[in-house]
All heavy atoms as an XYZ file, in Angstrom:
628
protein
N      -4.509    -12.647     -3.545
C      -4.495    -11.336     -2.874
C      -3.525    -10.394     -3.572
O      -3.823     -9.215     -3.651
C      -4.182    -11.491     -1.371
C      -4.534    -10.273     -0.670
S      -4.408    -10.392      1.150
C      -4.368    -12.024      1.599
N      -2.419    -10.892     -4.048
C      -1.533    -10.079     -4.805
C      -2.089     -9.506     -6.068
O      -1.853     -8.336     -6.378
C      -0.215    -10.875     -5.156
C       0.923    -10.180     -5.843
C       1.399     -8.997     -4.997
C       2.093    -11.106     -6.088
N      -2.940    -10.235     -6.698
C      -3.674     -9.759     -7.888
C      -4.567     -8.643     -7.540
O      -4.621     -7.599     -8.223
C      -4.455    -10.940     -8.495
C      -5.254    -10.461     -9.793
C      -4.343    -10.017    -10.893
C      -6.031    -11.718    -10.317
N      -5.225     -8.755     -6.356
C      -6.162     -7.680     -5.949
C      -5.418     -6.405     -5.617
O      -5.846     -5.304     -5.951
C      -6.876     -8.110     -4.632
N      -4.228     -6.530     -5.077
C      -3.351     -5.296     -4.887
C      -2.952     -4.739     -6.163
O      -3.081     -3.586     -6.420
C      -2.123     -5.699     -4.017
C      -1.139     -4.532     -3.957
C      -2.538     -6.038     -2.586
N      -2.450     -5.562     -7.079
C      -1.954     -5.072     -8.357
C      -2.961     -4.396     -9.185
O      -2.692     -3.423     -9.774
C      -1.368     -6.314     -9.121
O      -0.265     -6.821     -8.540
N      -4.151     -4.967     -9.238
C      -5.220     -4.339    -10.077
C      -5.664     -3.017     -9.510
O      -6.248     -2.274    -10.293
C      -6.355     -5.342    -10.323
C      -7.272     -5.463     -9.232
C      -8.432     -6.364     -9.635
C      -9.474     -6.393     -8.471
N     -10.688     -7.061     -8.841
N      -5.463     -2.745     -8.311
C      -5.916     -1.472     -7.713
C      -4.872     -0.394     -7.629
O      -5.096      0.665     -7.092
C      -6.479     -1.773     -6.285
C      -7.827     -2.355     -6.377
O      -8.787     -1.700     -6.692
N      -7.901     -3.674     -6.088
N      -3.678     -0.593     -8.185
C      -2.675      0.377     -8.334
C      -2.738      1.072     -9.665
O      -2.679      0.440    -10.697
C      -1.253     -0.253     -8.047
C      -1.133     -0.900     -6.685
C      -0.169      0.804     -8.237
C       0.122     -1.658     -6.329
N      -2.854      2.383     -9.624
C      -2.944      3.129    -10.848
C      -1.647      2.973    -11.630
O      -0.542      2.907    -11.071
C      -3.015      4.640    -10.554
C      -4.429      4.996     -9.940
O      -5.389      4.287    -10.184
O      -4.446      6.109     -9.271
N      -1.802      2.819    -12.946
C      -0.634      2.612    -13.852
C       0.378      3.768    -13.770
O       1.536      3.546    -14.003
C      -1.093      2.371    -15.274
C      -1.777      1.069    -15.437
O      -1.540      0.126    -14.728
N      -2.562      1.011    -16.456
N      -0.097      5.012    -13.539
C       0.770      6.117    -13.422
C       1.414      6.413    -12.103
O       2.151      7.293    -11.856
C       0.077      7.369    -13.890
C      -1.071      7.852    -13.030
O      -1.641      6.930    -12.301
O      -1.429      8.975    -13.047
N       1.136      5.479    -11.159
C       1.672      5.536     -9.815
C       2.975      4.756     -9.705
O       2.993      3.520     -9.774
C       0.678      5.065     -8.792
C       0.987      5.256     -7.342
C       1.068      6.731     -7.023
C      -0.162      4.651     -6.489
N       4.113      5.493     -9.614
C       5.404      4.774     -9.527
C       5.729      4.473     -8.147
O       5.792      5.349     -7.237
C       6.490      5.740    -10.082
N       5.865      3.246     -7.813
C       6.296      2.804     -6.488
C       7.087      1.514     -6.543
O       7.047      0.762     -7.471
C       5.072      2.599     -5.572
C       3.913      1.690     -6.011
C       4.112      0.353     -5.343
C       2.650      2.349     -5.551
N       7.835      1.341     -5.447
C       8.691      0.167     -5.319
C       8.219     -0.592     -4.069
O       8.130      0.017     -2.994
C      10.149      0.519     -5.165
C      10.782      1.117     -6.400
O      10.479      0.635     -7.506
O      11.501      2.180     -6.233
N       7.812     -1.828     -4.205
C       7.420     -2.618     -3.075
C       8.656     -3.393     -2.584
O       9.154     -4.191     -3.309
C       6.271     -3.547     -3.424
C       5.043     -2.827     -3.931
C       5.899     -4.477     -2.202
C       4.453     -1.898     -2.958
N       9.055     -3.190     -1.375
C      10.274     -3.835     -0.852
C       9.866     -5.116     -0.054
O      10.689     -6.075     -0.007
C      11.013     -2.942      0.073
N       8.668     -5.093      0.552
C       8.235     -6.252      1.341
C       6.741     -6.451      1.266
O       6.003     -5.488      1.227
C       8.624     -6.013      2.810
C       8.431     -7.157      3.714
C       9.004     -6.807      5.113
O       8.585     -5.865      5.711
O       9.859     -7.656      5.539
N       6.398     -7.695      1.110
C       4.985     -8.121      1.027
C       4.797     -9.291      1.970
O       5.385    -10.378      1.649
C       4.656     -8.548     -0.460
C       3.315     -9.067     -0.733
C       2.216     -8.317     -1.213
C       3.018    -10.434     -0.445
C       1.024     -8.856     -1.445
C       1.748    -10.965     -0.668
C       0.796    -10.142     -1.147
O      -0.478    -10.668     -1.396
N       4.128     -9.027      3.057
C       3.944    -10.152      4.050
C       2.446    -10.490      4.150
O       1.678     -9.579      4.489
C       4.509     -9.751      5.374
C       6.021     -9.481      5.287
C       4.259    -10.854      6.441
C       6.674     -8.954      6.522
N       2.097    -11.737      3.916
C       0.672    -12.131      3.952
C       0.497    -13.136      5.061
O       1.306    -14.090      5.264
C       0.315    -12.755      2.563
C      -1.131    -13.145      2.460
C      -1.452    -13.664      1.111
O      -0.815    -13.365      0.133
N      -2.524    -14.434      1.039
N      -0.600    -13.066      5.775
C      -0.965    -14.000      6.725
C      -2.513    -14.187      6.720
O      -3.137    -13.647      5.827
C      -0.493    -13.657      8.196
C      -1.084    -12.386      8.688
O      -2.169    -11.938      8.372
N      -0.277    -11.693      9.520
N      -3.101    -14.880      7.646
C      -4.461    -15.215      7.595
C      -5.398    -13.945      7.802
O      -6.542    -13.941      7.329
C      -4.886    -16.281      8.613
C      -4.646    -15.955     10.022
C      -3.137    -16.218     10.459
O      -2.453    -16.951      9.686
O      -2.785    -15.742     11.559
N      -4.886    -12.916      8.388
C      -5.635    -11.688      8.608
C      -5.623    -10.708      7.502
O      -6.522     -9.845      7.378
C      -5.189    -10.991      9.919
C      -5.431    -11.812     11.222
C      -4.894    -11.131     12.386
O      -4.210    -10.071     12.319
O      -5.144    -11.647     13.504
N      -4.540    -10.766      6.756
C      -4.351     -9.843      5.659
C      -2.943     -9.735      5.213
O      -2.235    -10.750      5.160
N      -2.475     -8.568      4.957
C      -1.129     -8.364      4.478
C      -0.579     -7.024      4.847
O      -1.261     -6.049      5.193
C      -0.975     -8.652      3.010
C      -1.740     -7.669      2.049
C      -0.796     -6.679      1.411
C      -2.397     -8.489      0.982
N       0.824     -6.931      4.831
C       1.516     -5.696      5.108
C       2.393     -5.438      3.877
O       3.124     -6.339      3.417
C       2.346     -5.821      6.394
C       2.949     -4.467      6.708
C       3.638     -4.497      8.106
N       4.793     -5.354      8.024
C       5.161     -6.342      8.852
N       4.339     -6.550      9.888
N       6.233     -6.988      8.665
N       2.331     -4.241      3.387
C       3.207     -3.838      2.257
C       4.156     -2.740      2.777
O       3.748     -1.790      3.440
C       2.368     -3.177      1.121
C       1.441     -4.019      0.394
C       0.603     -3.199     -0.632
C       2.143     -5.106     -0.347
N       5.399     -2.876      2.364
C       6.428     -1.896      2.784
C       7.051     -1.425      1.368
O       7.409     -2.334      0.578
C       7.480     -2.435      3.661
O       6.841     -2.898      4.829
C       8.582     -1.409      4.050
N       7.267     -0.177      1.232
C       7.843      0.258     -0.003
C       8.193      1.749     -0.028
O       8.219      2.426      1.009
N       8.341      2.271     -1.224
C       8.606      3.723     -1.392
C       8.015      4.252     -2.639
O       7.811      3.457     -3.595
C      10.152      4.008     -1.352
O      10.745      3.381     -2.503
N       7.735      5.540     -2.689
C       7.247      6.176     -3.769
C       7.677      7.664     -3.852
O       8.473      8.009     -2.996
C       5.654      6.069     -3.873
O       5.187      6.589     -5.102
C       5.040      6.817     -2.716
N       7.200      8.427     -4.765
C       7.822      9.746     -4.994
C       7.251     10.828     -4.007
O       7.955     11.829     -3.800
C       7.554     10.188     -6.444
C       8.316      9.451     -7.445
C       8.036      9.895     -8.778
C       8.852      9.042     -9.767
N       8.901      9.572    -11.144
N       6.087     10.631     -3.467
C       5.549     11.732     -2.618
C       4.474     11.179     -1.608
O       3.992     10.073     -1.778
C       4.833     12.762     -3.489
O       3.713     12.175     -4.153
N       4.152     12.069     -0.633
C       3.123     11.731      0.319
C       1.764     11.613     -0.427
O       0.902     10.784     -0.071
C       2.992     12.748      1.409
C       4.170     12.624      2.375
C       5.250     13.552      2.353
C       4.246     11.633      3.318
C       6.277     13.529      3.204
C       5.284     11.519      4.221
C       6.358     12.467      4.155
N       1.561     12.382     -1.419
C       0.316     12.335     -2.280
C       0.186     11.023     -2.918
O      -0.871     10.395     -2.977
C       0.355     13.506     -3.306
C      -0.932     13.455     -4.197
O      -2.010     13.535     -3.534
O      -0.811     13.286     -5.391
N       1.282     10.399     -3.381
C       1.219      9.076     -3.994
C       0.892      8.020     -2.992
O       0.127      7.071     -3.342
C       2.613      8.778     -4.616
N       1.315      8.154     -1.767
C       0.956      7.226     -0.711
C      -0.552      7.335     -0.445
O      -1.283      6.286     -0.338
C       1.686      7.405      0.628
C       1.222      6.579      1.735
C       3.225      7.240      0.409
N      -1.038      8.537     -0.374
C      -2.540      8.724     -0.196
C      -3.323      8.149     -1.393
O      -4.400      7.575     -1.146
C      -2.792     10.275     -0.045
O      -2.217     10.728      1.121
N      -2.825      8.358     -2.558
C      -3.488      7.791     -3.719
C      -3.532      6.293     -3.729
O      -4.551      5.654     -4.048
C      -2.839      8.282     -5.068
C      -3.150      9.741     -5.350
C      -2.465     10.220     -6.576
N      -2.598      9.355     -7.680
C      -1.631      9.220     -8.631
N      -0.532      9.869     -8.585
N      -1.868      8.399     -9.652
N      -2.430      5.670     -3.302
C      -2.332      4.190     -3.166
C      -3.382      3.734     -2.106
O      -4.082      2.805     -2.349
C      -0.935      3.810     -2.753
C      -0.729      2.332     -2.504
C      -1.020      1.437     -3.704
C       0.698      2.107     -1.984
N      -3.407      4.388     -0.990
C      -4.347      4.077      0.035
C      -5.810      4.091     -0.400
O      -6.563      3.166     -0.273
C      -4.156      5.020      1.254
C      -5.137      4.876      2.421
C      -4.900      3.567      3.173
C      -5.095      6.066      3.321
N      -6.117      5.213     -1.118
C      -7.457      5.373     -1.641
C      -7.849      4.300     -2.621
O      -8.989      3.821     -2.635
C      -7.622      6.776     -2.235
N      -6.877      3.968     -3.477
C      -7.140      2.940     -4.478
C      -7.376      1.577     -3.786
O      -8.333      0.836     -4.245
C      -5.945      2.830     -5.470
O      -5.784      3.966     -6.184
N      -6.609      1.164     -2.882
C      -6.676     -0.087     -2.239
C      -7.977     -0.176     -1.409
O      -8.519     -1.230     -1.292
C      -5.511     -0.366     -1.383
C      -4.173     -0.605     -2.158
C      -2.999     -0.718     -1.163
C      -4.284     -1.843     -3.018
N      -8.420      0.913     -0.885
C      -9.644      0.919     -0.103
C     -10.923      0.670     -0.901
O     -11.941      0.256     -0.379
C      -9.831      2.277      0.644
C      -8.856      2.456      1.753
C      -8.939      3.868      2.409
O      -9.228      4.864      1.698
N      -8.628      3.952      3.679
N     -10.801      0.712     -2.237
C     -11.904      0.471     -3.124
C     -12.078     -1.138     -3.381
O     -13.096     -1.528     -3.887
C     -11.696      1.141     -4.439
C     -11.582      2.629     -4.440
C     -12.752      3.260     -3.695
O     -13.900      2.939     -4.024
N     -12.458      4.136     -2.743
N     -11.129     -1.880     -3.052
C     -11.086     -3.385     -3.242
C     -12.069     -4.046     -2.215
O     -11.935     -3.914     -1.023
C      -9.695     -3.927     -3.155
C      -9.659     -5.443     -3.260
C     -10.229     -6.009     -4.481
O      -9.899     -5.527     -5.589
O     -11.116     -6.909     -4.365
N     -13.017     -4.747     -2.754
C     -14.054     -5.474     -1.936
C     -13.423     -6.485     -1.030
O     -13.989     -6.811      0.063
C     -15.137     -6.091     -2.779
N     -12.296     -7.113     -1.412
C     -11.658     -8.129     -0.567
C     -11.091     -7.514      0.709
O     -10.754     -8.283      1.666
C     -10.560     -8.856     -1.334
C     -10.886     -9.773     -2.423
C      -9.697    -10.262     -3.210
C     -11.712    -10.955     -1.972
N     -10.843     -6.236      0.665
C     -10.166     -5.630      1.761
C     -11.159     -4.858      2.705
O     -11.900     -3.998      2.332
C      -9.125     -4.575      1.315
C      -8.114     -5.148      0.318
C      -7.540     -4.375     -0.570
C      -7.733     -6.482      0.423
C      -6.511     -4.869     -1.427
C      -6.759     -7.013     -0.472
C      -6.191     -6.226     -1.396
N     -11.214     -5.323      3.975
C     -12.070     -4.720      4.966
C     -11.572     -3.294      5.364
O     -12.310     -2.361      5.530
C     -12.213     -5.645      6.155
C     -13.066     -5.128      7.192
O     -14.192     -4.682      6.919
N     -12.611     -5.147      8.493
N     -10.269     -3.222      5.561
C      -9.620     -1.978      6.012
C      -8.212     -1.891      5.477
O      -7.493     -2.911      5.479
C      -9.627     -1.970      7.555
C      -9.113     -0.680      8.145
C      -9.118     -0.666      9.665
O      -9.504     -1.733     10.263
O      -8.647      0.307     10.244
N      -7.858     -0.717      5.096
C      -6.425     -0.377      4.653
C      -5.978      0.741      5.452
O      -6.667      1.781      5.484
C      -6.379     -0.191      3.148
C      -4.934      0.084      2.769
C      -6.990     -1.259      2.328
N      -4.842      0.655      6.120
C      -4.335      1.781      6.915
C      -2.845      2.043      6.638
O      -2.101      1.113      6.329
C      -4.437      1.595      8.388
C      -4.996      0.647      9.049
C      -4.805      0.726     10.569
N      -5.964      0.083     11.145
C      -5.937     -0.693     12.161
N      -4.870     -0.775     12.914
N      -6.980     -1.378     12.577
N      -2.456      3.283      6.756
C      -1.061      3.621      6.693
C      -0.466      3.433      8.101
O      -0.965      4.103      9.054
C      -0.848      5.065      6.249
C      -1.468      5.305      4.836
C       0.619      5.456      6.253
C      -1.480      6.712      4.355
N       0.503      2.574      8.181
C       1.156      2.302      9.508
C       2.272      3.340      9.669
O       2.582      3.756     10.783
C       1.731      0.913      9.607
C       0.731     -0.183      9.521
C       1.449     -1.597      9.666
C      -0.342     -0.145     10.765
N       2.914      3.668      8.532
C       4.122      4.593      8.613
C       4.300      5.202      7.249
O       4.047      4.595      6.228
C       5.359      3.767      9.008
C       6.562      4.669      9.353
O       6.276      5.856      9.747
O       7.645      4.251      9.198
N       4.672      6.458      7.304
C       4.924      7.215      6.010
C       5.904      8.353      6.377
O       5.558      9.199      7.223
C       3.584      7.825      5.474
O       3.817      8.484      4.249
N       7.093      8.337      5.741
C       8.061      9.307      6.120
C       9.030      9.558      5.029
O       9.239      8.708      4.112
C       8.887      8.858      7.365
C       9.703      7.579      7.164
C      10.329      7.128      8.408
C      10.909      5.722      8.214
N      11.024      4.959      9.340
N       9.541     10.748      4.989
C      10.472     11.131      3.918
C      11.769     10.357      4.077
O      12.293     10.172      5.207
C      10.789     12.682      4.104
C      11.600     13.276      2.896
C      10.632     13.808      1.782
O       9.593     14.262      2.156
N      11.111     13.684      0.574
N      12.335      9.852      3.011
C      13.617      9.141      2.949
C      14.707     10.145      3.472
O      14.574     11.371      3.276
C      13.915      8.582      1.662
N      15.773      9.620      3.921
C      16.932     10.443      4.413
C      17.385     11.395      3.345
O      17.687     12.582      3.627
C      18.005      9.590      4.940
C      17.562      8.861      6.238
C      19.224     10.370      5.280
C      18.500      7.795      6.801
N      17.487     10.945      2.059
C      18.020     11.848      1.046
C      16.858     12.673      0.442
O      17.115     13.422     -0.550
C      18.652     11.011     -0.072
C      17.753     10.058     -0.762
O      16.485     10.077     -0.482
O      18.173      9.388     -1.666
N      15.686     12.625      0.992
C      14.494     13.419      0.584
C      14.082     13.187     -0.882
O      13.271     13.967     -1.410
C      14.787     14.913      0.751
N      14.480     12.094     -1.519
C      14.068     11.827     -2.868
C      12.862     10.956     -2.942
O      12.256     10.856     -4.025
C      15.285     11.188     -3.649
O      15.521      9.885     -3.091
N      12.507     10.315     -1.881
C      11.389      9.317     -1.890
C      10.658      9.444     -0.593
O      11.161      9.955      0.431
C      11.916      7.917     -2.070
C      12.813      7.563     -3.187
C      12.236      7.322     -4.505
N      11.468      6.078     -4.549
C      10.596      5.835     -5.480
N      10.381      6.683     -6.484
N       9.946      4.712     -5.528
N       9.516      8.826     -0.528
C       8.695      8.636      0.716
C       8.566      7.191      0.982
O       8.117      6.429      0.131
C       7.303      9.291      0.571
C       6.424      9.031      1.743
C       7.435     10.818      0.294
N       9.050      6.757      2.106
C       8.927      5.356      2.554
C       7.577      5.143      3.216
O       7.139      6.059      3.974
C      10.051      4.976      3.521
C      11.431      5.117      2.862
O      11.582      4.807      1.714
O      12.439      5.509      3.568
N       6.933      4.018      2.997
C       5.608      3.841      3.548
C       5.479      2.331      4.034
O       6.185      1.460      3.535
C       4.497      4.161      2.574
C       4.446      3.300      1.433
C       3.727      2.107      1.415
C       5.112      3.620      0.254
C       3.686      1.306      0.288
C       5.073      2.833     -0.922
C       4.313      1.704     -0.910
N       4.488      2.092      4.902
C       4.119      0.813      5.292
C       2.597      0.802      5.483
O       2.027      1.641      6.142
C       4.753      0.416      6.620
C       4.573     -1.055      6.984
C       5.388     -1.461      8.222
O       5.075     -0.978      9.297
N       6.392     -2.294      8.003
N       1.961     -0.133      4.720
C       0.500     -0.225      4.741
C       0.087     -1.596      5.389
O       0.781     -2.596      5.138
C      -0.091     -0.151      3.333
C       0.072      1.029      2.551
C      -0.557      0.895      1.126
C      -0.477      2.288      3.245
N      -1.013     -1.540      6.080
C      -1.569     -2.797      6.644
C      -2.931     -2.966      6.012
O      -3.779     -2.002      5.963
C      -1.751     -2.688      8.209
C      -2.384     -3.923      8.827
C      -1.426     -5.126      8.798
O      -0.273     -4.966      9.114
N      -1.929     -6.248      8.403
N      -3.201     -4.159      5.414
C      -4.465     -4.447      4.759
C      -5.128     -5.625      5.494
O      -4.540     -6.702      5.620
C      -4.223     -4.763      3.283
C      -3.608     -3.655      2.568
C      -5.544     -5.182      2.578
C      -3.098     -3.940      1.129
N      -6.390     -5.388      5.975
C      -7.100     -6.482      6.609
C      -8.173     -6.948      5.664
O      -8.827     -6.165      4.920
C      -7.854     -5.930      7.894
C      -6.863     -5.456      8.922
C      -6.511     -4.131      9.051
C      -6.345     -6.404      9.824
C      -5.580     -3.738     10.018
C      -5.424     -5.997     10.753
C      -5.007     -4.705     10.888
N      -8.394     -8.288      5.637
C      -9.253     -8.942      4.705
C     -10.763     -8.823      5.208
O     -10.993     -8.869      6.443
C      -8.881    -10.361      4.504
C      -7.563    -10.648      3.815
C      -7.333    -12.112      3.780
C      -7.469     -9.990      2.526
N     -11.657     -8.816      4.262
C     -13.057     -8.911      4.576
C     -13.373    -10.406      4.927
O     -12.921    -11.250      4.309
C     -13.939     -8.514      3.332
O     -13.580     -7.122      2.972
C     -15.401     -8.623      3.627
N     -14.093    -10.547      6.013
C     -14.405    -11.912      6.439
C     -15.491    -12.474      5.614
O     -16.474    -11.779      5.299
C     -14.887    -11.904      7.971
C     -13.743    -11.512      8.871
C     -14.166    -11.588     10.280
O     -15.057    -12.363     10.649
O     -13.556    -10.857     11.124
N     -15.339    -13.734      5.224
C     -16.348    -14.413      4.321
C     -17.417    -15.078      5.085
O     -17.342    -15.489      6.123
C     -15.713    -15.436      3.433
O     -14.369    -15.501      3.458
Protein backbone atom coordinates (compact mmCIF):
# COMPACT_ATOMS: atom_id res chain seq x y z
CA UNK A 1 0.00 0.00 0.00
CA UNK A 2 2.90 2.35 0.67
CA UNK A 3 4.06 1.79 -2.91
CA UNK A 4 0.58 2.72 -4.20
CA UNK A 5 0.74 5.98 -2.23
CA UNK A 6 4.28 6.75 -3.37
CA UNK A 7 3.67 6.16 -7.07
CA UNK A 8 0.66 8.51 -7.03
CA UNK A 9 2.49 11.50 -5.56
CA UNK A 10 3.72 13.96 -8.19
CA UNK A 11 7.51 14.38 -8.16
CA UNK A 12 7.16 18.16 -7.99
CA UNK A 13 4.89 17.99 -4.93
CA UNK A 14 6.94 18.77 -1.81
CA UNK A 15 5.46 17.22 1.31
CA UNK A 16 6.52 15.75 4.61
CA UNK A 17 4.68 12.69 5.90
CA UNK A 18 4.77 12.68 9.70
CA UNK A 19 2.53 9.68 10.32
CA UNK A 20 1.41 6.66 8.28
CA UNK A 21 -1.08 4.38 10.02
CA UNK A 22 -2.35 1.30 8.21
CA UNK A 23 -5.09 -1.11 9.25
CA UNK A 24 -7.43 -3.58 7.53
CA UNK A 25 -9.76 -0.82 6.26
CA UNK A 26 -7.08 1.44 4.80
CA UNK A 27 -4.68 4.04 6.05
CA UNK A 28 -4.34 7.52 7.46
CA UNK A 29 -1.63 9.95 6.40
CA UNK A 30 -0.67 12.98 8.44
CA UNK A 31 1.82 15.52 7.15
CA UNK A 32 2.47 18.99 5.84
CA UNK A 33 3.05 20.73 2.53
CA UNK A 34 3.43 24.24 1.15
CA UNK A 35 -0.17 25.16 0.31
CA UNK A 36 -3.83 24.18 0.32
CA UNK A 37 -3.51 23.68 -3.44
CA UNK A 38 -0.81 21.05 -2.82
CA UNK A 39 -3.17 19.18 -0.47
CA UNK A 40 -5.86 19.26 -3.18
CA UNK A 41 -3.37 17.98 -5.78
CA UNK A 42 -2.33 15.15 -3.44
CA UNK A 43 -5.98 14.21 -2.89
CA UNK A 44 -6.70 14.20 -6.63
CA UNK A 45 -3.61 12.08 -7.35
CA UNK A 46 -4.45 9.48 -4.72
CA UNK A 47 -8.06 9.27 -5.90
CA UNK A 48 -6.75 7.90 -9.22
CA UNK A 49 -5.34 4.74 -7.56
CA UNK A 50 -7.51 1.66 -8.23
CA UNK A 51 -6.61 0.12 -4.84
CA UNK A 52 -8.27 3.04 -3.08
CA UNK A 53 -12.05 3.10 -2.85
CA UNK A 54 -12.21 6.55 -1.28
CA UNK A 55 -9.74 9.23 -0.27
CA UNK A 56 -10.84 12.11 1.97
CA UNK A 57 -9.30 15.09 3.66
CA UNK A 58 -9.97 14.76 7.39
CA UNK A 59 -8.19 17.98 8.30
CA UNK A 60 -6.30 20.74 6.51
CA UNK A 61 -5.13 23.90 8.27
CA UNK A 62 -2.47 26.56 8.09
CA UNK A 63 0.46 25.94 10.45
CA UNK A 64 0.87 28.42 13.28
CA UNK A 65 3.84 30.13 11.61
CA UNK A 66 1.89 30.24 8.27
CA UNK A 67 4.79 28.62 6.40
CA UNK A 68 3.10 25.24 5.81
CA UNK A 69 -0.29 23.57 5.61
CA UNK A 70 -0.84 20.61 7.92
CA UNK A 71 -3.14 17.88 6.63
CA UNK A 72 -4.62 14.51 7.50
CA UNK A 73 -5.98 12.14 4.83
CA UNK A 74 -8.03 8.97 5.24
CA UNK A 75 -7.75 6.33 2.51
CA UNK A 76 -10.21 3.44 2.30
CA UNK A 77 -9.30 0.34 0.32
CA UNK A 78 -11.31 -1.16 -2.52
CA UNK A 79 -12.84 -4.44 -1.38
CA UNK A 80 -11.61 -7.46 -3.33
